C-alpha positions, 0 to 999 in steps of 0.5 A: 493504494493506501500505505499506513506506516508507523515510525517505530517499525523497521519494515515501514523504513524498508518499504520506503528505502527498497520498494517505494524507491524501486523505479519498477515498482514506481511505474506500477504504482504510478500507472495503476493507483493513486498512492497515499502514504499515511503515518498511523500515529497522526490523527488521520492515521488513527482514523484510517486504521480505526475505519479499516481495522488495522492492527499491524503496521506497515500495511498496503491496502488497495481501496476501491475509489467508489466504495471505499472498500478494502479490495486487497492488502499486504502486511509487513515489508513487501520486497520490490521483486514481489510487486510486479506482474506475476509477483515472484511471491504470489503477489500481483500489484496490478489492479486497474481501477477505473472510475466512470463519471 
């Protein structure tokens, strides 16, 4: 799971304050993903934004670890109550990606 944020976007700060700090969301992310948070302004952030054609921040992307294909994305602020199984707003954060070596 990749979260690209921008310092000048309030929704990015909301994600950190409300969503990523929520214990239930933390458990879902910890048990189902490798979580990476990138600042859009950084050199690496600019590269990732270019590769995935990101035009709006914040963005949360589920990326397949084998193919690097974007599987799912959400833009803007995503409230914690929308991130659980069944996700109140139609969002399901539960993707189990299994890599076999």
